[in-house]
C-alpha positions as MATLAB code, in Angstrom:
seq = 'QVQLVESGGGLVQAGGSLRLSCVASGSIFSIDDMGWYRQVPGKQRELVAAITSGGSTNYADSVKGRFTISRDNAKNTVYLQMNSLKPEDTAVYYCNAGAPPVRYWGQGTQVTVSS';
ca = [
     133.265   91.575  162.226;
     130.277   90.063  160.495;
     130.423   87.478  157.753;
     127.580   87.195  155.253;
     127.121   84.190  152.987;
     124.546   84.288  150.206;
     122.998   81.379  148.369;
     120.107   80.682  146.023;
     121.118   82.456  142.845;
     120.979   80.815  139.443;
     119.449   80.805  135.993;
     115.696   81.061  135.596;
     113.288   81.833  132.775;
     111.292   85.029  132.736;
     108.232   84.686  134.919;
     109.962   82.237  137.230;
     110.941   82.491  140.873;
     114.054   82.253  143.006;
     114.687   82.615  146.713;
     117.937   84.078  147.945;
     119.238   83.438  151.448;
     121.918   85.215  153.440;
     123.271   83.857  156.700;
     125.115   86.155  159.068;
     127.778   85.016  161.510;
     130.325   86.644  163.766;
     129.428   89.812  165.679;
     125.744   89.550  164.878;
     124.832   91.698  167.876;
     125.992   94.647  165.760;
     123.367   94.012  163.078;
     120.275   96.172  162.899;
     118.967   96.258  159.385;
     119.634   93.749  156.608;
     119.024   94.048  152.921;
     119.700   93.084  149.358;
     121.394   95.140  146.685;
     122.131   94.307  143.090;
     124.631   95.418  140.506;
     125.088   94.995  136.788;
     128.353   95.747  134.995;
     128.856   99.436  134.395;
     126.145  100.533  136.802;
     126.019  101.510  140.455;
     124.949   99.037  143.064;
     121.303   99.666  143.894;
     119.061   98.834  146.803;
     116.535   96.094  146.086;
     114.950   95.627  149.509;
     115.756   96.173  153.155;
     114.305   95.076  156.477;
     114.917   96.387  159.976;
     115.275   94.291  163.096;
     111.685   95.227  163.884;
     110.411   93.978  160.542;
     109.859   97.242  158.672;
     110.550   96.840  154.978;
     111.558   99.034  152.080;
     111.567   98.105  148.386;
     112.822   99.576  145.157;
     109.906  100.636  142.973;
     111.029   98.222  140.261;
     110.469   95.167  142.477;
     107.415   96.161  144.507;
     104.721   93.535  144.281;
     107.142   90.923  142.929;
     109.856   90.569  145.594;
     109.442   89.951  149.312;
     112.146   90.370  151.921;
     111.956   88.575  155.250;
     114.272   87.653  158.077;
     114.563   84.975  160.708;
     116.402   86.549  163.626;
     116.778   83.194  165.375;
     118.699   81.896  162.368;
     120.462   85.199  161.600;
     119.161   84.863  158.068;
     117.549   87.221  155.592;
     115.635   86.004  152.569;
     114.594   87.531  149.275;
     111.720   85.778  147.535;
     111.709   86.859  143.905;
     108.637   86.123  141.804;
     107.639   87.105  138.270;
     111.282   87.596  137.400;
     112.176   89.714  134.378;
     115.334   89.794  132.262;
     116.095   93.218  133.722;
     116.393   91.593  137.155;
     119.594   89.935  135.945;
     122.423   91.067  138.225;
     124.758   90.051  140.998;
     122.788   90.244  144.223;
     124.610   91.236  147.398;
     123.526   90.814  150.985;
     124.126   93.808  153.237;
     123.862   94.072  157.001;
     124.917   96.224  159.902;
     124.065   99.443  161.651;
     125.215  102.899  160.574;
     127.972  103.732  160.042;
     129.273  100.148  159.807;
     128.044   97.998  156.930;
     129.032   94.520  155.834;
     128.710   92.877  152.429;
     128.439   89.336  151.200;
     130.370   88.035  148.220;
     127.374   88.190  145.895;
     125.301   85.636  144.039;
     124.489   85.751  140.332;
     120.878   85.849  139.212;
     120.276   85.452  135.492;
     116.791   85.700  133.984;
     116.441   84.508  130.415;
     113.771   85.835  128.081;
];
């Protein structure tokens, strides 16, 4: 089992920045890729950004150029630096980690961007 604990969410004005962190513990040897998803009420959870153990990244088109995902393997932590935030970025952000077919989820952290 892997436990994921997110932090760093909050309320920010449009144009501002936040950095999310997610620390993994437990059976971390089973983790390959890590990533961030987000979900708003009534909509499906969507991928925001992902990063492999080798450092390859993937971003949703809506966040390219504004968000940066990174990871510190020594600290078992993945980060999401979010710049130039927009009201449409408002969502609960979830950390995700694992290796197919096993995936683990964090409890989520709320990000609210005011206009």
